[in-house]
N, C-alpha and C positions, 0 to 999 in steps of 0.2 A: 626592592622591585620587586612592583606588581605585574602580574603574568592572565593573562586570562583563560587559560587552557588548566588550572590545578583551582583557579578560585583565586578573590581576594587575595583574600592572604599565601599564598605561595610565594618565599622568601629565597635567599641564596645569604653566601657565606662566604671566607675564608678563614682555614681553621691552620698558619700555620704556625712553630716556636722554635727554639736554637741557633735563631741569629747572629750572635759572635759578632758583633756591629765589633769589624775595624777591630779583631782574633787577630793577635802575634803570629806574627811566622818564627817557627818552629821546625830548622836541622833544614833550610835551603838555601846558608850562608854556603857549608859547603861546596855546594854544585856553581860551577865559575859563568854555567850556559840559563840558570832554570831563569821564567821572566817573571824577576819577586815585582814588579810592580800589578803588575799583570790583576796575579796570586793576592798582593794588596791588597787592593782594595773591588775584589771580590764578592764582598762581604755587601758592601754598600749598593754593586750592581743590580745586584738579588734584591735586593729591598727594594729598590726602583721598580723594578720587572715588579715584585710581588705587589707595589701599588699599581703600577703599568694597571696589570689583569684585574683589582679591585676597579678602577675607572674604566676598564673595557666593560668588567660584566656586567657594570649598575650594580655588587654586591650589596646587599642591606649591612655589614657589617662585618668586618675580623677578627679575627683570633689570633694570639701569642698568646703560649706558655711555655713561656720561665725563656729562661737567657738572652731577654734579650738582647742584653752584653756582653762582651768572653769576662770580667772585671774591673776594677780599678778603671777608672778613667785621668791621663797625666794632664789628660784638659778638654774643654769644654766642645771641644768639637767634634765628636761620636754626637755628644745631647742632641749638640745645634743639626748638626746632619738627620738625624733620627727626628727632630723637628719639624725640622723642612717635610720631606716626604707626609708626614702627618698631614700637614697642617696642607698639604694636597688632595685628601680625600676630607678632609673639615671644609673645605672651597667648594665640595660634592654631597656632603654634611652625610658621610659616610663615619658613622659613630668605631671605636677599637677599643673590644677589653682584651687588659693583660692579666698578666700576674708577674711576681719573681721569683729565681728559680735559683742554685747555687749557685753560679759563677755572678750572677745580678743580684744578690741577698739585699737584703736592708741593709746587714751591717755592712755591705764588702763595698756600697757606692756608697762613697762621698762623695765627687767630679757629677751630679747632670740636672740637670737643669728642668724645668716645672711645664709638664709634657702641653698641647693647643688640649681646649675643651674636652674636643669629641677624642681621647683619650682616660678611658678608666681605670684606671689602677685598684685591682683587685685586694684589702686590707690584707698585714701578714698576724695580726694575731690571732683571728680568727677567721671562720672563709667566712664571705659576702652573700648577698646575691643582687644582681638587678633585672627589669623589666623594663623591657622596653613599650611604649605607649601606644605607638604602631603594632603591633605588631605579639602575636602571640607566642610570648619568645620569653625564659629567662635565665640567668645566666650566670652561674655561681663557684666562685674559686675561692681560692686563699694563695698569697706570696710562700717566699720565702723567708725571715726576719731572722736568716740567718745561714754561713754559709752548710750547715751541719742537719739539715735538717731530719734525723732518724726517726719521731713520729708517724704515724698511720695520722696523715690529716686529713683521710679520708670518712671517717669515723663521728668528726663533730660537722660535718655538711650534715647543713635540710635536706628534706624528703622532697622528694618533687611536685612543686606548683599543679595541681590539678589546671586539668587546657588548656599549657600550656606543653609546648616546645621545650627545654630541660634542655639545658649543656652544662656539666662540667668542665669549670679548668685544672690543671690538678700536670704538677711536674714531677712525675716518679718517677721509679724503675722498676713498678709492679713490684715481682716475687725477685725479681733480681738478674740484672747481667750480667757475664766475662769481659766486657767490651766499655762498661763503664759502673763507676763506682754506685752504692746504693742509696738512696733518697728516697726520704720520703715515700717506704715502702711498705704495697697495700695489694690486694688478690683480685684479680676479676670477679668475685663473686664479690665483695666489699664498696664495687661500684655499684652493679647490679640491682643492688639492695635500696640504690636512692633510687630507684624507680624513672631515674633518666635519659635521653632516651640518647643522647651524642655525651662523649670525655674524649675532649678534646685535651692530646692530654701530651706533653713535649718532658726531654730530655735523653733520650734515649733516638738519635741521628740516624739507622736505617726507618725508612716511611714501613710500618704498615698497620691492618688490619688487625685487632686480636679476636673482637669479636662485632655481628651487625646487632646483634639484639639481647640488650642495644649497641651499638655503634659505640667500640672501644677502640683508638685510634692512636697511633703516631703516628702526626706528620713529619717527622724526620725537621732534618737540618734544610736550611736553603740553599745551602751552599755547604757544598763540601771542602774541607783546607784541607785536609794530608793522604798519601798514601790508605792508609784503609781506613776511608770514607768511598768506597767507588760509587760509579754510578748517577745516575740522576737527584736531583737533590729539589724542592721545589714543596707545595702544598697539594692540600683537598681544595679543591673547590665546592658545594655541596646546595647540592639543594633542597626545599623541603615545598613537602600538598600543604593544602587546607586542610584533609586527615593528620595535621602531622607527623608523617610518614618520608621519609628517606627519599624522592625520588631519581638524586642522581647524586654522584661519587666519584670528583675524579681526578686523582692527581694530578699535578702537572708541572711542567720542571718548570726552575727557575735560576738554576746556574747560573753562570757564563765564564766558568771553568771549568770539566768535569777532570774527578780522576776515573781510570780502569788502571787492575791490576790481569792482566792478560796473563794465559799459562796454554805454553807451546809442548805438544808432546813429542820425542826427537825417535821417540822408538820406532830403527829396525834401521837410523838415516845413517849415513854411513859416510855424504859425501859436502865437503862443505859449503858447497850452492847451494846444493838442494836447500841446507841449512837457511841461506840468503833470501834464498826465495821464499822460502815459508813461514823468512819474520817480516817480510815485506807484505808478501796475500795476509798475513793477520796482520801487521797496521794500517792497513791503506780498508780493512774491511770493518774494525775499530774506527778510524777516520770519519765512513761516510756513516757509520750511524752515531757521529757528534752532532752534527747541524755542525753551525756558523761558530762556536765556540772556542774556549780554549781544551789541545785538552793534554791529560798529562801523563801516559804512560809509566807504569813497571813493567818489566815480562819478564817470567819464568821456566828457563825450560828443563824441560822433566824430560822423565823415560828411559830403557833401558839402549844405551847406539854408543858407538865406535867409539864418537865426539866429545865422550865421556873426558876424555887425559886432555884431548884439545884444545877441550875450555873452558877446561882451566883452568892451563898451563898461560891461558892465554885471552885472561879475562882484562885482562883491561883492553886488550885492540877489540876483542867483540863487543866492548862495550862501545866503542867507539865505530865498531861495524856498524850500530843498531841508530847509536846518533842521526853519523849518516846517515844510510837509509828512510831515518825520520826528516830530515833538513831533504831528501829528497821530493819525499810526497808532501810535506808541505812546510817550509822550515818558520811562519805565523802563525798558528792553529794548535803542532804539534810541538811537546815540547816532551823528549825521550828522560825518564829519571832515573831509573835504574836496570841495569839486566843479575838476574839473580837463577844462579844453578841448582839447579837440585835434580839431577841427573846419575844417572847407577852406570855403568863399567860394560859392558858385552863376558871379560875372561873371570875366570873360577878362582879366590880368593885362597883357598884351601889349593888349590893344582900351580898356584905359583910358591908354597909355602913351603910343595914339598919337591923345590926344585934346586933350593940351597937352604945352610944354616944360619944366615946372613937375611935373607931373605925371609923368615917366619919370624927370626927377634923382629926388627922391622915393623912389622904387619902386628904383633906380643905386640908393641913400645904405641903403632901410633890406632890399636883397642884400648889403652888406656890411659890414652891424651887427654889429657883434660886439660884448654885452651885457662887461663890466667891473662892481670896484664902486659905483663910479658913471657911471653910460656921458652921453658927450659928448653921444649923440645926445638923450637925452631931457631933456638942460637946454634940450639946442636947439627941441627939440619945447614944451617947456611953455609959452610965447613964443607959440605960434598956438592949444594948446587949450588948450576949457575947464577949468578945478579940479577938473571931476569924472572929466573922462578920467584924466587925468593923474594920479587920484591910482590911479583903475582901472592903470595902470602903475607907477606903483614901492611899488605894493601887491606885487608880482610876489613870489613866497616863493625860488623861485630861477632862477639863469642863463639855465638850461633854459628855462621858461617868459618870459622877458624877452625874449625875438626874439621869438615865433607873439604874445607881449599887443601889443607893442610896432607888429610890422607889421597884427594884424587890423584893431586901433581906427584907423590911417593907413588903411589903407584903404578899414573902411567908411566914416570919413569924408569921401574923395574920389568912394566912390563917390555915398553918400549927398546931396553938396552937385555935384555933378557929374548929380545925374536933378530936381534942383531945376529 
């Protein structure tokens, strides 16, 4: 694309990564009301949005920094879909430059099809470089030959080409991330020393600008796939002027399903009606911000509250209440995934322990309780607790939650029984 403001060499491009086309759904089968089909097709629709954006903005080229696919494909349908979308760009003479990542490494993908000739994949054995004939641009990149690349690939990238806007494509964890495995590790300093203007990174799914001089950028994935991939997901639209300077760097959402983990502080709250009103307001506010996409919600209740015991002893009921509130707001565009409890009681544990020896022994046992596949503590409690209360304990889905559930329910039973 040519512009009159900055001169004939002004150009724009899209930086995207981690498409994970047709990524399998994990863990949704346990939810009877999960919008499985909407989530299953989300990665494809996000790719359509990416292509639509490229056509609308008339960009000069598109970058994809690894993990186009999520792994080996059972058939050719994923590759056919990708090729169809790339053909839309080919009709408008928009080239695409891509590298493979750990999920779609050369050693992993066996069922693939040759893409249209406007798509250029960089080699996997050593870095390659491509120049654009009509623009002062040089693009450098190297894909993954296998799924466990532990070498610093950047060291072998060529130095910057003079009088060109140099872009490096790289799938990397940089120095490492607690949320992602370590691949092609390197430092920002390694990238800076190459003299490139822009590093288009992939692998980390959260969009982030690491540096602006030079530009070192994670675009994130174009579609969140699970509850820990919250917030908007998309790509960056980048504009460069005839001085080879980035004059605009805009994040553009592409996601069609948005995951959101809300937190509501109940400190000081004592009435269930107030709780329901607060939950309704929290969900409504988030819904208004999501636009016309499907919104998948998890809600964590926290804070010191008199409702602590009631919530834990009736978790299933409160989960159902949240599902009902969500359906009232918009059953078509809202899905309530799960309610989690991280509240604390208002009563003093030391005071409870001083009341009688049995209570002190129970509190000591809870302190030492370590949940396992079939916790003996739960079995022992089954003879003393009502069936519906025990059901809440044994329904806990994660071992990390089980101790909190057991403690909250037992302590609530102790506290309420001693006040009667």
